[in-house]
C-alpha positions as CSV (number, residue, x, y, z in Angstrom):
1,M,-136.0,89.3,109.5
2,K,-133.0,88.6,111.8
3,I,-135.3,88.7,114.9
4,H,-137.7,86.3,113.3
5,Y,-134.9,83.8,112.6
6,R,-133.5,84.2,116.1
7,F,-136.9,83.4,117.6
8,D,-137.2,80.3,115.4
9,D,-133.8,79.1,116.5
10,L,-134.7,79.5,120.1
11,R,-138.0,77.7,119.6
12,L,-136.2,74.8,117.9
13,L,-133.7,74.7,120.7
14,G,-136.4,74.6,123.3
15,V,-138.3,71.8,121.5
16,G,-135.1,69.8,121.3
17,V,-134.4,70.2,125.0
18,L,-138.0,69.1,125.8
19,V,-137.8,66.1,123.6
20,L,-134.5,65.0,125.2
21,A,-135.9,65.5,128.7
22,L,-139.1,63.6,128.0
23,F,-137.2,60.8,126.3
24,L,-134.8,60.3,129.2
25,A,-137.7,60.2,131.6
26,L,-139.5,57.7,129.5
27,V,-136.6,55.2,129.0
28,E,-136.2,55.1,132.8
29,I,-139.7,53.8,133.4
30,N,-140.2,50.1,133.8
31,P,-142.6,49.1,131.0
32,S,-144.3,46.6,133.4
33,Q,-145.6,49.6,135.3
34,A,-147.1,51.3,132.3
35,A,-150.7,52.5,132.7
36,D,-151.5,50.9,129.4
37,D,-150.8,47.5,130.9
38,V,-153.8,48.0,133.2
39,S,-156.5,46.8,130.8
40,P,-159.9,48.2,131.8
41,S,-162.9,46.4,130.7
42,E,-164.5,47.4,127.4
43,G,-167.5,48.8,129.3
44,S,-165.3,51.1,131.3
45,V,-164.3,53.2,128.3
46,S,-167.7,54.6,127.7
47,S,-168.9,57.5,125.5
48,S,-169.2,59.7,128.5
49,S,-165.5,59.3,129.3
50,G,-164.0,59.1,125.9
51,T,-166.0,61.3,123.6
52,L,-164.5,64.7,122.9
53,L,-165.4,67.3,120.5
54,H,-161.7,67.7,120.1
55,D,-159.1,65.2,121.2
56,P,-156.5,67.2,123.5
57,S,-153.9,64.5,123.0
58,A,-154.3,64.7,119.2
59,E,-154.4,68.0,119.4
60,P,-152.8,67.7,122.9
61,A,-153.0,68.7,120.0
62,T,-154.8,71.8,119.9
63,T,-157.0,70.7,122.6
64,S,-157.6,71.8,125.8
65,F,-157.5,71.2,129.5
66,A,-161.2,72.0,129.8
67,S,-162.2,69.4,127.1
68,E,-160.4,66.6,129.0
69,M,-162.0,67.7,132.2
70,A,-165.4,67.5,130.5
71,A,-164.5,63.9,129.6
72,G,-163.6,62.9,133.1
73,S,-167.0,61.8,134.3
74,A,-166.4,58.1,134.3
75,A,-165.1,56.6,137.5
76,G,-163.7,53.5,135.8
77,E,-160.7,51.8,137.3
78,D,-158.2,53.7,139.4
79,F,-154.8,53.9,137.8
80,E,-152.5,53.9,140.7
81,Q,-149.2,54.4,138.7
82,D,-149.0,58.1,139.2
83,P,-145.5,58.8,140.6
84,F,-145.8,62.5,140.0
85,E,-149.2,62.8,141.7
86,G,-148.1,65.5,144.2
87,F,-146.8,67.7,141.4
88,N,-149.7,66.8,139.1
89,E,-152.3,67.8,141.6
90,K,-150.7,71.2,142.1
91,M,-150.6,71.8,138.4
92,F,-154.2,70.5,138.0
93,W,-155.3,73.0,140.7
94,F,-153.5,75.8,138.9
95,N,-155.0,74.9,135.5
96,R,-158.5,74.6,137.0
97,E,-158.6,77.2,139.8
98,V,-156.5,79.9,138.3
99,L,-156.1,79.6,134.5
100,D,-159.6,78.3,133.8
101,R,-161.6,80.1,136.4
102,Y,-160.0,83.6,136.0
103,V,-159.0,83.6,132.3
104,L,-160.3,80.8,130.1
105,K,-163.8,80.4,131.4
106,P,-164.7,84.2,131.4
107,V,-163.3,84.6,127.9
108,A,-165.1,81.5,126.6
109,T,-168.3,82.7,128.2
110,A,-168.1,85.9,126.3
111,W,-167.2,84.0,123.2
112,D,-170.2,81.8,123.6
113,F,-172.5,84.9,124.1
114,L,-171.1,86.6,120.9
115,L,-170.9,83.6,118.5
116,P,-173.8,81.3,117.8
117,D,-173.3,77.6,118.0
118,P,-173.0,77.0,114.2
119,V,-170.2,79.5,114.0
120,Q,-168.3,77.9,116.9
121,K,-168.8,74.5,115.2
122,G,-167.4,75.9,112.0
123,I,-164.3,77.2,113.7
124,H,-163.8,73.8,115.4
125,N,-164.2,72.1,112.0
126,A,-161.7,74.5,110.3
127,F,-159.0,73.8,112.9
128,D,-159.7,70.1,112.8
129,N,-159.3,70.2,109.1
130,L,-155.8,71.6,109.4
131,A,-154.7,68.6,111.4
132,V,-154.8,66.4,108.3
133,V,-151.1,65.9,108.0
134,R,-150.9,64.4,111.5
135,R,-153.7,62.0,110.8
136,V,-152.5,61.0,107.4
137,V,-148.9,60.4,108.6
138,N,-149.9,58.5,111.7
139,N,-152.5,56.3,109.9
140,A,-149.7,55.4,107.5
141,L,-147.2,54.7,110.3
142,Q,-149.7,52.3,111.9
143,L,-150.2,50.6,108.5
144,K,-153.8,51.9,108.3
145,F,-153.6,53.0,104.7
146,V,-157.4,53.1,104.3
147,G,-157.4,55.6,107.1
148,S,-154.8,57.7,105.4
149,A,-156.8,57.6,102.1
150,K,-159.9,58.6,103.9
151,E,-158.2,61.6,105.5
152,V,-156.8,62.8,102.2
153,A,-160.3,62.5,100.7
154,R,-161.9,64.3,103.7
155,F,-159.4,67.2,103.4
156,G,-160.0,67.6,99.7
157,I,-163.8,67.6,100.1
158,N,-163.9,69.8,103.2
159,S,-161.4,72.3,101.9
160,T,-163.3,72.9,98.7
161,I,-167.0,72.1,99.1
162,G,-166.8,72.6,102.8
163,V,-165.4,76.1,102.4
164,V,-161.9,75.8,103.8
165,G,-163.1,73.2,106.3
166,L,-165.9,75.2,108.0
167,F,-168.3,72.4,107.1
168,D,-167.7,68.7,107.5
169,V,-169.2,67.8,104.1
170,A,-167.1,64.7,103.9
171,K,-169.0,63.2,106.9
172,E,-172.4,64.7,106.5
173,G,-172.6,64.5,102.7
174,F,-170.4,61.5,101.8
175,G,-170.4,59.4,105.0
176,I,-166.5,59.5,105.3
177,E,-165.7,59.3,108.9
178,Q,-162.6,60.8,110.4
179,S,-159.7,58.4,111.1
180,D,-158.1,60.2,114.0
181,E,-154.6,59.0,114.9
182,D,-151.7,60.9,116.5
183,T,-148.0,60.2,117.2
184,G,-148.6,59.2,120.9
185,Q,-150.9,56.5,119.6
186,T,-148.4,55.4,117.0
187,F,-145.7,55.1,119.6
188,G,-148.1,53.0,121.7
189,V,-148.9,50.7,118.7
190,W,-145.1,50.3,118.2
191,G,-144.8,49.0,121.8
192,M,-143.6,52.1,123.6
193,G,-144.9,52.3,127.2
194,P,-146.8,55.4,128.2
195,G,-144.5,56.5,131.1
196,P,-145.9,58.4,134.0
197,Y,-149.1,60.6,133.9
198,L,-148.1,64.2,133.7
199,V,-150.0,67.5,134.2
200,L,-148.3,70.7,133.1
201,P,-149.4,74.3,133.2
202,F,-151.3,75.5,130.1
203,L,-151.4,72.0,128.6
204,P,-153.9,69.2,128.6
205,P,-153.2,66.0,130.5
206,L,-150.4,63.9,129.1
207,T,-148.2,60.9,129.6
208,I,-144.5,61.1,128.9
209,R,-145.0,59.2,125.6
210,D,-147.9,61.5,124.6
211,G,-145.8,64.5,125.5
212,I,-143.2,63.5,123.0
213,G,-145.9,62.7,120.5
214,Y,-147.4,66.2,121.1
215,I,-144.2,67.8,119.9
216,F,-144.1,65.7,116.7
217,D,-147.8,66.4,116.1
218,T,-147.2,70.2,116.5
219,A,-144.4,69.9,114.0
220,M,-146.9,68.4,111.6
221,T,-149.1,71.5,111.7
222,P,-148.5,73.0,108.2
223,Y,-149.5,76.6,108.8
224,I,-147.0,77.3,111.6
225,Y,-144.2,77.3,108.9
226,F,-145.9,80.0,106.8
227,I,-147.3,82.6,109.2
228,P,-145.5,84.6,111.9
229,W,-145.2,83.2,115.4
230,Y,-147.7,85.6,116.9
231,A,-150.3,84.6,114.3
232,T,-149.7,80.9,115.3
233,L,-150.1,81.9,118.9
234,G,-153.3,83.7,118.1
235,G,-154.7,80.8,116.2
236,T,-153.9,78.4,119.1
237,A,-155.6,80.8,121.6
238,T,-158.7,81.0,119.3
239,N,-158.9,77.3,119.1
240,V,-158.5,76.8,122.9
241,V,-161.2,79.4,123.7
242,N,-163.6,78.0,121.1
243,E,-163.2,74.5,122.5
244,R,-163.8,75.7,126.0
245,S,-166.9,77.6,124.8
246,I,-168.3,74.5,123.2
247,N,-167.7,72.5,126.4
248,L,-169.0,75.1,128.9
249,D,-172.1,73.1,130.0
250,R,-170.4,69.7,130.0
251,Y,-167.6,71.0,132.1
252,E,-170.0,72.5,134.7
253,R,-172.0,69.2,134.9
254,V,-168.9,67.1,135.5
255,A,-167.3,69.5,138.0
256,E,-170.5,69.6,140.1
257,S,-171.1,65.8,140.0
258,T,-167.5,64.5,140.6
259,V,-166.0,64.3,144.1
260,D,-162.4,63.6,143.1
261,L,-162.0,65.4,139.8
262,Y,-158.3,64.9,139.5
263,S,-158.6,61.1,139.6
264,A,-161.6,61.1,137.3
265,V,-159.8,63.1,134.7
266,R,-156.6,61.0,135.0
267,N,-158.5,57.7,134.8
268,A,-160.7,58.8,131.9
269,Y,-157.6,60.0,129.9
270,L,-155.6,56.9,130.5
271,Q,-158.5,54.6,129.7
272,R,-159.3,56.5,126.5
273,R,-155.7,56.4,125.3
274,A,-155.3,52.7,126.1
275,A,-158.5,52.0,124.1
276,A,-157.4,54.1,121.2
277,I,-154.1,52.2,121.0
278,R,-155.9,48.8,121.1
279,Q,-158.2,49.7,118.2
């Protein structure tokens, strides 16, 4: 018991330090240089660049480096405000050429071989269902109270009729679409600039603002307070592998057809986030 408490204390301390570091970095950025201020045309945010099975920023949260890469097929406009580009490219290379190639992709390939598509979709739905608190809270903070009500209804339906969220009965049976909002979007709606684009090991692409939001979104994941840390880690790993498995073919198509994959992923991410905030 003492060990468990000690781990929790260290985890809270680490989160606090990360929040402070991200905040200090953010407030030093000139808002006029924010990537969100570059307004791409409506056509540049297409379904090919912005449609994800699982939003990594929401679930920068839960989501995954591979999913964002699978969304990076649109050329769109080039966002030149990338002051950490040298560092980012190295981290992007590590995530792609080391983490994904030698760990994530082989495990996801085996996962895809063992589990049929409906089972993988059910796992995706179940984890997505657990993100209800984040969506309800951020819809409310953006004064989208209809969205909050829809999320409460979706959770109730999918957790019962949908068998603990394995089936999206709310959408398929009742036509209740998801109202996906996260803390990074909320900060953007409130007027906070995005800060620099940032790529870190083991995490999906972020901006400084979305990194801070990622921490708050993680804190709004209910089950992490009721199960041991190693079970939380196992759940996160399961979700990441499952999302990578779902996106195996999409990832390969994008990687083979894109010359500058780093820029494509960055631009698609920034365009998608800017569009989400404007909605």
